[in-house]
MOPAC internal coordinates of N, CA, C and O (Angstrom, degrees):
PM7 1SCF
backbone

  N    0.0000 0     0.00 0     0.00 0    0    0    0
  C    1.4363 1     0.00 0     0.00 0    1    0    0
  C    1.5486 1   110.95 1     0.00 0    2    1    0
  O    1.2310 1   121.23 1   139.01 1    3    2    1
  N    1.3526 1   115.26 1   -40.99 1    3    2    1
  C    1.4524 1   119.34 1   179.14 1    5    3    2
  C    1.5349 1   111.16 1   -66.31 1    6    5    3
  O    1.2310 1   120.30 1   141.11 1    7    6    5
  N    1.3308 1   117.03 1   -38.89 1    7    6    5
  C    1.4479 1   119.70 1   179.53 1    9    7    6
  C    1.5201 1   110.86 1   -65.58 1   10    9    7
  O    1.2310 1   120.23 1   142.86 1   11   10    9
  N    1.3293 1   117.16 1   -37.14 1   11   10    9
  C    1.4419 1   120.55 1   179.60 1   13   11   10
  C    1.5279 1   111.27 1   -65.53 1   14   13   11
  O    1.2310 1   119.62 1   139.08 1   15   14   13
  N    1.2983 1   118.32 1   -40.92 1   15   14   13
  C    1.4792 1   122.89 1   176.67 1   17   15   14
  C    1.5338 1   109.59 1   -63.01 1   18   17   15
  O    1.2310 1   119.74 1   136.45 1   19   18   17
  N    1.2958 1   118.10 1   -43.55 1   19   18   17
  C    1.4726 1   121.98 1  -179.51 1   21   19   18
  C    1.5387 1   109.89 1   -64.06 1   22   21   19
  O    1.2310 1   120.12 1   137.80 1   23   22   21
  N    1.3155 1   117.38 1   -42.20 1   23   22   21
  C    1.4546 1   121.80 1   178.46 1   25   23   22
  C    1.5176 1   110.69 1   -63.34 1   26   25   23
  O    1.2310 1   120.35 1   137.43 1   27   26   25
  N    1.3238 1   116.94 1   -42.57 1   27   26   25
  C    1.4565 1   121.94 1   179.95 1   29   27   26
  C    1.5498 1   109.34 1   -64.43 1   30   29   27
  O    1.2310 1   120.23 1   136.73 1   31   30   29
  N    1.3189 1   117.17 1   -43.27 1   31   30   29
  C    1.4674 1   119.61 1   179.38 1   33   31   30
  C    1.5156 1   111.36 1   -64.75 1   34   33   31
  O    1.2310 1   119.87 1   138.18 1   35   34   33
  N    1.3091 1   117.86 1   -41.82 1   35   34   33
  C    1.4749 1   120.28 1   177.73 1   37   35   34
  C    1.5154 1   111.71 1   -64.16 1   38   37   35
  O    1.2310 1   120.32 1   139.42 1   39   38   37
  N    1.3342 1   116.99 1   -40.58 1   39   38   37
  C    1.4532 1   121.19 1   178.70 1   41   39   38
  C    1.5311 1   109.48 1   -65.47 1   42   41   39
  O    1.2310 1   119.12 1   139.10 1   43   42   41
  N    1.3178 1   119.29 1   -40.90 1   43   42   41
  C    1.4406 1   122.06 1   178.72 1   45   43   42
  C    1.5165 1   110.57 1   -64.72 1   46   45   43
  O    1.2310 1   120.28 1   138.30 1   47   46   45
  N    1.3238 1   117.06 1   -41.70 1   47   46   45
  C    1.4574 1   121.06 1   177.98 1   49   47   46
  C    1.5242 1   110.67 1   -60.81 1   50   49   47
  O    1.2310 1   120.20 1   134.11 1   51   50   49
  N    1.3089 1   117.22 1   -45.89 1   51   50   49
  C    1.4633 1   120.18 1  -179.71 1   53   51   50
  C    1.5226 1   109.61 1   -65.97 1   54   53   51
  O    1.2310 1   119.74 1   137.63 1   55   54   53
  N    1.2990 1   118.10 1   -42.37 1   55   54   53
  C    1.4489 1   123.06 1  -176.07 1   57   55   54
  C    1.5407 1   114.64 1   -69.13 1   58   57   55
  O    1.2310 1   120.29 1   136.16 1   59   58   57
  N    1.3105 1   117.05 1   -43.84 1   59   58   57
  C    1.4604 1   121.46 1  -173.20 1   61   59   58
  C    1.5278 1   115.20 1   -98.72 1   62   61   59
  O    1.2310 1   119.46 1   149.50 1   63   62   61
  N    1.2959 1   118.64 1   -30.50 1   63   62   61
  C    1.4648 1   119.25 1  -172.20 1   65   63   62
  C    1.5306 1   115.02 1   -99.12 1   66   65   63
  O    1.2310 1   120.00 1   162.09 1   67   66   65
  N    1.2965 1   117.61 1   -17.91 1   67   66   65
  C    1.4768 1   118.68 1   177.81 1   69   67   66
  C    1.5160 1   108.74 1  -104.83 1   70   69   67
  O    1.2310 1   121.37 1   -55.56 1   71   70   69
  N    1.3059 1   114.98 1   124.44 1   71   70   69
  C    1.4354 1   121.90 1   179.71 1   73   71   70
  C    1.5192 1   108.03 1  -130.56 1   74   73   71
  O    1.2310 1   120.78 1  -121.31 1   75   74   73
  N    1.3351 1   116.12 1    58.69 1   75   74   73
  C    1.4500 1   120.04 1  -173.43 1   77   75   74
  C    1.5123 1   112.96 1   -79.19 1   78   77   75
  O    1.2310 1   118.54 1   150.69 1   79   78   77
  N    1.2832 1   120.39 1   -29.31 1   79   78   77
  C    1.4514 1   123.65 1  -176.66 1   81   79   78
  C    1.5073 1   110.14 1  -105.48 1   82   81   79
  O    1.2310 1   121.22 1   -50.60 1   83   82   81
  N    1.2937 1   115.26 1   129.40 1   83   82   81
  C    1.4601 1   121.90 1   175.31 1   85   83   82
  C    1.5256 1   109.05 1  -107.70 1   86   85   83
  O    1.2310 1   119.58 1   -40.59 1   87   86   85
  N    1.3103 1   118.41 1   139.41 1   87   86   85
  C    1.4557 1   122.13 1  -178.64 1   89   87   86
  C    1.5343 1   108.32 1   -76.62 1   90   89   87
  O    1.2310 1   121.34 1   -34.77 1   91   90   89
  N    1.3124 1   115.03 1   145.23 1   91   90   89
  C    1.4434 1   123.40 1   176.29 1   93   91   90
  C    1.5283 1   108.67 1   -89.50 1   94   93   91
  O    1.2310 1   119.08 1   -43.86 1   95   94   93
  N    1.3517 1   119.36 1   136.14 1   95   94   93
  C    1.4533 1   119.28 1  -178.89 1   97   95   94
  C    1.5034 1   111.66 1   -66.71 1   98   97   95
  O    1.2310 1   121.04 1   -27.66 1   99   98   97
  N    1.3210 1   115.61 1   152.34 1   99   98   97
  C    1.4565 1   121.81 1  -177.66 1  101   99   98
  C    1.5122 1   109.28 1   -84.29 1  102  101   99
  O    1.2310 1   120.04 1   -70.80 1  103  102  101
  N    1.2999 1   117.53 1   109.20 1  103  102  101
  C    1.4716 1   123.31 1   178.81 1  105  103  102
  C    1.5057 1   108.17 1  -131.49 1  106  105  103
  O    1.2310 1   121.60 1   -14.64 1  107  106  105
  N    1.3238 1   114.55 1   165.36 1  107  106  105
  C    1.4558 1   120.93 1   175.76 1  109  107  106
  C    1.5296 1   108.07 1  -132.13 1  110  109  107
  O    1.2310 1   120.56 1   -51.97 1  111  110  109
  N    1.2941 1   116.53 1   128.03 1  111  110  109
  C    1.4873 1   122.37 1   176.36 1  113  111  110
  C    1.5138 1   107.93 1   -93.69 1  114  113  111
  O    1.2310 1   121.08 1   -53.45 1  115  114  113
  N    1.3234 1   115.54 1   126.55 1  115  114  113
  C    1.4664 1   123.09 1  -176.84 1  117  115  114
  C    1.5170 1   107.97 1  -113.98 1  118  117  115
  O    1.2310 1   121.89 1   -56.27 1  119  118  117
  N    1.3268 1   114.00 1   123.73 1  119  118  117
  C    1.4810 1   119.44 1   178.44 1  121  119  118
  C    1.4949 1   110.12 1  -108.04 1  122  121  119
  O    1.2310 1   120.47 1   -25.70 1  123  122  121
  N    1.3462 1   116.70 1   154.30 1  123  122  121
  C    1.4232 1   120.74 1   177.74 1  125  123  122
  C    1.5006 1   110.24 1  -166.29 1  126  125  123
  O    1.2310 1   120.96 1     7.53 1  127  126  125
  N    1.3470 1   115.77 1  -172.47 1  127  126  125
  C    1.4553 1   123.24 1   176.69 1  129  127  126
  C    1.5070 1   109.13 1  -127.43 1  130  129  127
  O    1.2310 1   120.38 1   -36.57 1  131  130  129
  N    1.3136 1   116.87 1   143.43 1  131  130  129
  C    1.4642 1   120.83 1   176.87 1  133  131  130
  C    1.5287 1   108.02 1   -80.30 1  134  133  131
  O    1.2310 1   120.60 1    -7.07 1  135  134  133
  N    1.3282 1   116.45 1   172.93 1  135  134  133
  C    1.4713 1   120.47 1   179.46 1  137  135  134
  C    1.5162 1   111.69 1   -64.51 1  138  137  135
  O    1.2310 1   120.91 1   156.47 1  139  138  137
  N    1.3532 1   115.87 1   -23.53 1  139  138  137
  C    1.4462 1   120.28 1   179.73 1  141  139  138
  C    1.5393 1   112.88 1   -86.21 1  142  141  139
  O    1.2310 1   120.34 1   176.40 1  143  142  141
  N    1.3516 1   116.95 1    -3.60 1  143  142  141
  C    1.4638 1   120.04 1   177.12 1  145  143  142
  C    1.5300 1   114.21 1    95.68 1  146  145  143
  O    1.2310 1   120.06 1  -171.87 1  147  146  145
  N    1.3416 1   117.49 1     8.13 1  147  146  145
  C    1.4692 1   119.70 1   178.76 1  149  147  146
  C    1.5255 1   110.42 1   -87.85 1  150  149  147
  O    1.2310 1   120.41 1   -36.45 1  151  150  149
  N    1.3186 1   116.81 1   143.55 1  151  150  149
  C    1.4690 1   121.16 1   176.70 1  153  151  150
  C    1.5311 1   108.54 1   -69.27 1  154  153  151
  O    1.2310 1   120.77 1   -32.21 1  155  154  153
  N    1.3110 1   116.13 1   147.79 1  155  154  153
  C    1.4666 1   120.00 1   177.23 1  157  155  154
  C    1.5136 1   110.11 1  -147.95 1  158  157  155
  O    1.2310 1   120.94 1   -17.27 1  159  158  157
  N    1.3397 1   115.82 1   162.73 1  159  158  157
  C    1.4539 1   120.03 1  -174.98 1  161  159  158
  C    1.5403 1   108.50 1  -148.37 1  162  161  159
  O    1.2310 1   120.66 1   -29.02 1  163  162  161
  N    1.3304 1   116.34 1   150.98 1  163  162  161
  C    1.4620 1   123.12 1   171.15 1  165  163  162
  C    1.5148 1   108.83 1  -147.44 1  166  165  163
  O    1.2310 1   120.31 1   -19.81 1  167  166  165
  N    1.3214 1   117.01 1   160.19 1  167  166  165
  C    1.4605 1   122.37 1  -177.56 1  169  167  166
  C    1.5182 1   107.82 1  -116.66 1  170  169  167
  O    1.2310 1   120.90 1   -41.38 1  171  170  169
  N    1.3346 1   115.89 1   138.62 1  171  170  169
  C    1.4632 1   122.55 1   176.26 1  173  171  170
  C    1.5054 1   107.81 1  -109.97 1  174  173  171
  O    1.2310 1   120.20 1   -51.91 1  175  174  173
  N    1.3499 1   117.22 1   128.09 1  175  174  173
  C    1.4412 1   123.94 1   177.54 1  177  175  174
  C    1.5347 1   109.11 1   -90.01 1  178  177  175
  O    1.2310 1   119.82 1   -63.64 1  179  178  177
  N    1.3257 1   117.94 1   116.36 1  179  178  177
  C    1.4545 1   123.13 1  -178.49 1  181  179  178
  C    1.5317 1   112.06 1  -102.52 1  182  181  179
  O    1.2310 1   120.45 1  -164.58 1  183  182  181
  N    1.3443 1   116.75 1    15.42 1  183  182  181
  C    1.4568 1   121.64 1  -178.69 1  185  183  182
  C    1.5350 1   109.40 1  -108.93 1  186  185  183
  O    1.2310 1   120.31 1    -6.97 1  187  186  185
  N    1.2993 1   117.01 1   173.03 1  187  186  185
  C    1.4887 1   121.07 1   178.22 1  189  187  186
  C    1.5162 1   110.48 1  -100.48 1  190  189  187
  O    1.2310 1   119.46 1  -162.78 1  191  190  189
  N    1.3284 1   118.64 1    17.22 1  191  190  189
  C    1.4622 1   122.93 1   177.74 1  193  191  190
  C    1.5082 1   109.72 1  -121.57 1  194  193  191
  O    1.2310 1   121.34 1   -26.74 1  195  194  193
  N    1.3512 1   115.04 1   153.26 1  195  194  193
  C    1.4675 1   119.86 1   172.84 1  197  195  194
  C    1.5278 1   107.66 1   -71.09 1  198  197  195
  O    1.2310 1   120.93 1   -36.36 1  199  198  197
  N    1.3208 1   115.83 1   143.64 1  199  198  197
  C    1.4605 1   121.26 1  -178.53 1  201  199  198
  C    1.5136 1   111.69 1  -119.85 1  202  201  199
  O    1.2310 1   121.06 1   -22.99 1  203  202  201
  N    1.3308 1   115.58 1   157.01 1  203  202  201
  C    1.4504 1   122.77 1   170.91 1  205  203  202
  C    1.5346 1   106.35 1  -100.26 1  206  205  203
  O    1.2310 1   120.56 1   -51.66 1  207  206  205
  N    1.3254 1   116.53 1   128.34 1  207  206  205
  C    1.4419 1   120.92 1  -175.40 1  209  207  206
  C    1.5225 1   112.53 1  -137.46 1  210  209  207
  O    1.2310 1   121.48 1   -20.10 1  211  210  209
  N    1.3583 1   114.78 1   159.90 1  211  210  209
  C    1.4547 1   119.66 1   166.58 1  213  211  210
  C    1.5432 1   109.26 1  -144.45 1  214  213  211
  O    1.2310 1   122.03 1   -25.88 1  215  214  213
  N    1.3265 1   113.71 1   154.12 1  215  214  213
  C    1.4423 1   123.65 1   173.32 1  217  215  214
  C    1.5192 1   105.84 1  -126.49 1  218  217  215
  O    1.2310 1   120.23 1   -50.88 1  219  218  217
  N    1.3257 1   117.17 1   129.12 1  219  218  217
  C    1.4729 1   119.41 1  -177.60 1  221  219  218
  C    1.5453 1   108.05 1  -130.59 1  222  221  219
  O    1.2310 1   121.97 1   -34.89 1  223  222  221
  N    1.3495 1   113.83 1   145.11 1  223  222  221
  C    1.4478 1   121.27 1   173.12 1  225  223  222
  C    1.5019 1   108.38 1  -148.47 1  226  225  223
  O    1.2310 1   119.82 1   -51.26 1  227  226  225
  N    1.3105 1   117.94 1   128.74 1  227  226  225
  C    1.4368 1   124.65 1   176.70 1  229  227  226
  C    1.5243 1   112.66 1    51.95 1  230  229  227
  O    1.2310 1   120.28 1  -137.84 1  231  230  229
  N    1.3250 1   117.08 1    42.16 1  231  230  229
  C    1.4604 1   121.40 1   176.46 1  233  231  230
  C    1.5395 1   114.74 1    84.67 1  234  233  231
  O    1.2310 1   119.67 1   172.65 1  235  234  233
  N    1.3014 1   118.23 1    -7.35 1  235  234  233
  C    1.4552 1   122.23 1   178.28 1  237  235  234
  C    1.5392 1   108.44 1   -96.66 1  238  237  235
  O    1.2310 1   119.92 1   -57.96 1  239  238  237
  N    1.3247 1   117.75 1   122.04 1  239  238  237
  C    1.4548 1   121.73 1  -174.98 1  241  239  238
  C    1.5246 1   110.91 1  -120.43 1  242  241  239
  O    1.2310 1   121.10 1   -49.31 1  243  242  241
  N    1.3195 1   115.51 1   130.69 1  243  242  241
  C    1.4553 1   122.71 1   176.77 1  245  243  242
  C    1.5160 1   108.73 1  -109.92 1  246  245  243
  O    1.2310 1   120.61 1   -61.93 1  247  246  245
  N    1.3299 1   116.44 1   118.07 1  247  246  245
  C    1.4748 1   121.41 1   179.48 1  249  247  246
  C    1.5304 1   109.12 1  -102.37 1  250  249  247
  O    1.2310 1   120.37 1   -38.26 1  251  250  249
  N    1.3312 1   116.90 1   141.74 1  251  250  249
  C    1.4587 1   118.72 1   179.96 1  253  251  250
  C    1.5286 1   107.77 1  -161.72 1  254  253  251
  O    1.2310 1   121.14 1   -12.08 1  255  254  253
  N    1.3472 1   115.43 1   167.92 1  255  254  253
  C    1.4457 1   122.72 1   173.33 1  257  255  254
  C    1.5203 1   108.69 1  -103.71 1  258  257  255
  O    1.2310 1   120.38 1   -42.62 1  259  258  257
  N    1.3172 1   116.89 1   137.38 1  259  258  257
  C    1.4660 1   121.59 1  -176.65 1  261  259  258
  C    1.5149 1   107.97 1  -115.22 1  262  261  259
  O    1.2310 1   120.67 1   -60.03 1  263  262  261
  N    1.3788 1   116.32 1   119.97 1  263  262  261
  C    1.4753 1   119.86 1   179.33 1  265  263  262
  C    1.5245 1   112.00 1   -64.93 1  266  265  263
  O    1.2310 1   121.26 1   -17.74 1  267  266  265
  N    1.3191 1   115.20 1   162.26 1  267  266  265
  C    1.4439 1   120.47 1  -179.92 1  269  267  266
  C    1.5122 1   112.37 1   -64.50 1  270  269  267
  O    1.2310 1   121.12 1   -39.46 1  271  270  269
  N    1.3407 1   115.46 1   140.54 1  271  270  269
  C    1.4611 1   124.04 1   177.25 1  273  271  270
  C    1.5244 1   113.45 1    54.78 1  274  273  271
  O    1.2310 1   120.14 1  -144.85 1  275  274  273
  N    1.3302 1   117.34 1    35.15 1  275  274  273
  C    1.4717 1   121.62 1   179.10 1  277  275  274
  C    1.5128 1   109.93 1  -127.48 1  278  277  275
  O    1.2310 1   121.17 1    -9.50 1  279  278  277
  N    1.3206 1   115.37 1   170.50 1  279  278  277
  C    1.4712 1   122.69 1   175.01 1  281  279  278
  C    1.5149 1   108.82 1  -112.97 1  282  281  279
  O    1.2310 1   120.43 1   -28.52 1  283  282  281
  N    1.3202 1   116.78 1   151.48 1  283  282  281
  C    1.4330 1   120.94 1   175.22 1  285  283  282
  C    1.5389 1   107.43 1   -81.07 1  286  285  283
  O    1.2310 1   120.67 1    -6.83 1  287  286  285
  N    1.3134 1   116.33 1   173.17 1  287  286  285
  C    1.4661 1   118.19 1   174.99 1  289  287  286
  C    1.5413 1   107.58 1   -78.61 1  290  289  287
  O    1.2310 1   121.14 1   -10.33 1  291  290  289
  N    1.3094 1   115.42 1   169.67 1  291  290  289
  C    1.4931 1   120.00 1   178.81 1  293  291  290
  C    1.5185 1   109.28 1   -75.16 1  294  293  291
  O    1.2310 1   120.71 1   -43.60 1  295  294  293
  N    1.2989 1   116.26 1   136.40 1  295  294  293
  C    1.4637 1   123.67 1   172.99 1  297  295  294
  C    1.5089 1   107.57 1  -112.96 1  298  297  295
  O    1.2310 1   120.49 1   -59.46 1  299  298  297
  N    1.3399 1   116.66 1   120.54 1  299  298  297
  C    1.4559 1   122.21 1  -171.85 1  301  299  298
  C    1.5208 1   110.48 1  -107.08 1  302  301  299
  O    1.2310 1   120.94 1   -37.55 1  303  302  301
  N    1.3280 1   115.80 1   142.45 1  303  302  301
  C    1.4607 1   121.82 1   176.09 1  305  303  302
  C    1.5289 1   109.38 1   -69.11 1  306  305  303
  O    1.2310 1   120.21 1   -20.40 1  307  306  305
  N    1.2966 1   117.19 1   159.60 1  307  306  305
  C    1.4432 1   121.87 1  -178.67 1  309  307  306
  C    1.5312 1   113.36 1   -97.94 1  310  309  307
  O    1.2310 1   120.58 1   176.97 1  311  310  309
  N    1.3045 1   116.50 1    -3.03 1  311  310  309
  C    1.4360 1   121.81 1  -178.51 1  313  311  310
  C    1.5292 1   110.24 1  -140.48 1  314  313  311
  O    1.2310 1   119.86 1   -41.37 1  315  314  313
  N    1.3064 1   117.87 1   138.63 1  315  314  313
  C    1.4846 1   120.40 1  -176.81 1  317  315  314
  C    1.5067 1   112.82 1   -70.44 1  318  317  315
  O    1.2310 1   120.13 1   166.72 1  319  318  317
  N    1.3117 1   117.36 1   -13.28 1  319  318  317
  C    1.4951 1   120.65 1   177.80 1  321  319  318
  C    1.4999 1   111.78 1   -73.75 1  322  321  319
  O    1.2310 1   119.47 1   160.44 1  323  322  321
  N    1.3369 1   118.61 1   -19.56 1  323  322  321
  C    1.4469 1   121.10 1   178.34 1  325  323  322
  C    1.5392 1   110.28 1   -74.59 1  326  325  323
  O    1.2310 1   120.86 1   -38.70 1  327  326  325
  N    1.3414 1   115.95 1   141.30 1  327  326  325
  C    1.4457 1   121.22 1   176.34 1  329  327  326
  C    1.5523 1   108.21 1  -121.93 1  330  329  327
  O    1.2310 1   121.03 1     1.60 1  331  330  329
  N    1.3215 1   115.64 1  -178.40 1  331  330  329
  C    1.4744 1   120.47 1  -177.25 1  333  331  330
  C    1.5353 1   111.04 1   -61.28 1  334  333  331
  O    1.2310 1   119.77 1   151.43 1  335  334  333
  N    1.3197 1   118.04 1   -28.57 1  335  334  333
  C    1.4825 1   118.99 1  -178.89 1  337  335  334
  C    1.4802 1   113.00 1   -73.52 1  338  337  335
  O    1.2310 1   118.92 1   167.05 1  339  338  337
  N    1.3357 1   119.66 1   -12.95 1  339  338  337
  C    1.4504 1   123.91 1   176.72 1  341  339  338
  C    1.5103 1   113.90 1   -81.82 1  342  341  339
  O    1.2310 1   119.57 1   166.04 1  343  342  341
  N    1.3177 1   118.43 1   -13.96 1  343  342  341
  C    1.4359 1   123.20 1   178.24 1  345  343  342
  C    1.5129 1   110.41 1   -82.91 1  346  345  343
  O    1.2310 1   120.39 1   -35.49 1  347  346  345
  N    1.3220 1   116.85 1   144.51 1  347  346  345
  C    1.4776 1   122.68 1   172.88 1  349  347  346
  C    1.4956 1   107.44 1  -122.81 1  350  349  347
  O    1.2310 1   120.01 1   -51.49 1  351  350  349
  N    1.3411 1   117.59 1   128.51 1  351  350  349
  C    1.4590 1   120.71 1   178.81 1  353  351  350
  C    1.5184 1   109.80 1  -127.69 1  354  353  351
  O    1.2310 1   121.49 1   -27.97 1  355  354  353
  N    1.3360 1   114.76 1   152.03 1  355  354  353
  C    1.4597 1   121.39 1   177.98 1  357  355  354
  C    1.5121 1   108.64 1  -153.76 1  358  357  355
  O    1.2310 1   120.09 1   -37.14 1  359  358  357
  N    1.3170 1   117.44 1   142.86 1  359  358  357
  C    1.4629 1   123.45 1   170.30 1  361  359  358
  C    1.5020 1   110.08 1  -139.60 1  362  361  359
  O    1.2310 1   120.92 1   -35.09 1  363  362  361
  N    1.3424 1   115.84 1   144.91 1  363  362  361
  C    1.4392 1   123.34 1   177.95 1  365  363  362
  C    1.5082 1   109.99 1  -146.85 1  366  365  363
  O    1.2310 1   121.21 1    -8.56 1  367  366  365
  N    1.3215 1   115.30 1   171.44 1  367  366  365
  C    1.4542 1   120.16 1  -179.15 1  369  367  366
  C    1.5357 1   111.17 1   -75.25 1  370  369  367
  O    1.2310 1   120.51 1   -39.62 1  371  370  369
  N    1.3387 1   116.64 1   140.38 1  371  370  369
  C    1.4773 1   120.46 1   178.29 1  373  371  370
  C    1.5235 1   112.26 1   -63.55 1  374  373  371
  O    1.2310 1   120.24 1   148.54 1  375  374  373
  N    1.3269 1   117.14 1   -31.46 1  375  374  373
  C    1.4499 1   120.33 1   179.23 1  377  375  374
  C    1.5176 1   111.88 1   -63.94 1  378  377  375
  O    1.2310 1   120.05 1   153.93 1  379  378  377
  N    1.3249 1   117.51 1   -26.07 1  379  378  377
  C    1.4780 1   121.64 1   179.15 1  381  379  378
  C    1.5023 1   111.99 1   -97.31 1  382  381  379
  O    1.2310 1   119.47 1   167.49 1  383  382  381
  N    1.3411 1   118.62 1   -12.51 1  383  382  381
  C    1.4508 1   123.85 1  -179.75 1  385  383  382
  C    1.5345 1   109.99 1  -133.62 1  386  385  383
  O    1.2310 1   119.95 1  -110.58 1  387  386  385
  N    1.3359 1   117.69 1    69.42 1  387  386  385
  C    1.4709 1   120.32 1  -175.78 1  389  387  386
  C    1.5215 1   113.14 1   -67.21 1  390  389  387
  O    1.2310 1   119.21 1   164.19 1  391  390  389
  N    1.3041 1   119.12 1   -15.81 1  391  390  389
  C    1.4886 1   120.66 1   179.54 1  393  391  390
  C    1.5447 1   110.57 1   -65.69 1  394  393  391
  O    1.2310 1   119.45 1   162.85 1  395  394  393
  N    1.3139 1   118.65 1   -17.15 1  395  394  393
  C    1.4396 1   122.84 1  -178.87 1  397  395  394
  C    1.5331 1   112.56 1   -82.15 1  398  397  395
  O    1.2310 1   119.98 1   173.07 1  399  398  397
  N    1.3517 1   117.65 1    -6.93 1  399  398  397
  C    1.4335 1   120.21 1   178.88 1  401  399  398
  C    1.5123 1   113.74 1   -64.27 1  402  401  399
  O    1.2310 1   120.00 1   159.22 1  403  402  401
  N    1.3152 1   117.61 1   -20.78 1  403  402  401
  C    1.4866 1   120.29 1   179.50 1  405  403  402
  C    1.5265 1   112.38 1   -83.60 1  406  405  403
  O    1.2310 1   119.23 1   171.64 1  407  406  405
  N    1.3414 1   119.08 1    -8.36 1  407  406  405
  C    1.4593 1   120.58 1  -177.20 1  409  407  406
  C    1.5198 1   109.46 1   -89.75 1  410  409  407
  O    1.2310 1   121.89 1   -15.57 1  411  410  409
  N    1.3266 1   113.98 1   164.43 1  411  410  409
  C    1.4889 1   123.44 1  -173.56 1  413  411  410
  C    1.5099 1   110.09 1   -67.45 1  414  413  411
  O    1.2310 1   121.07 1   -37.31 1  415  414  413
  N    1.3098 1   115.55 1   142.69 1  415  414  413
  C    1.4719 1   122.92 1   176.71 1  417  415  414
  C    1.5330 1   109.13 1   -96.61 1  418  417  415
  O    1.2310 1   119.57 1   -55.39 1  419  418  417
  N    1.3113 1   118.42 1   124.61 1  419  418  417
  C    1.4484 1   123.24 1  -179.27 1  421  419  418
  C    1.4956 1   110.90 1   -97.98 1  422  421  419
  O    1.2310 1   120.10 1   180.00 1  423  422  421

């Protein structure tokens, strides 16, 4: 009986008090090419929360807020030598990144 209580207390401690891992929001990165042949990218938000996002290419970073269940606009590279692998994208929850509240909502 004592062992069972100890195991339950340890399980409760692990379950409720440790929050080491945070879930990543469900997004989809969509790549394409413009009519002029330039690579482009946009992000689709598949969650029901607004997200903080950025898209970067060649050191130029665009930060914005992405509404729930919406897509961002297309961001196009400035040189035809850039490909989809040259883009860097990231999205996180606004509650964990409040500094993104000052950026434009798409």
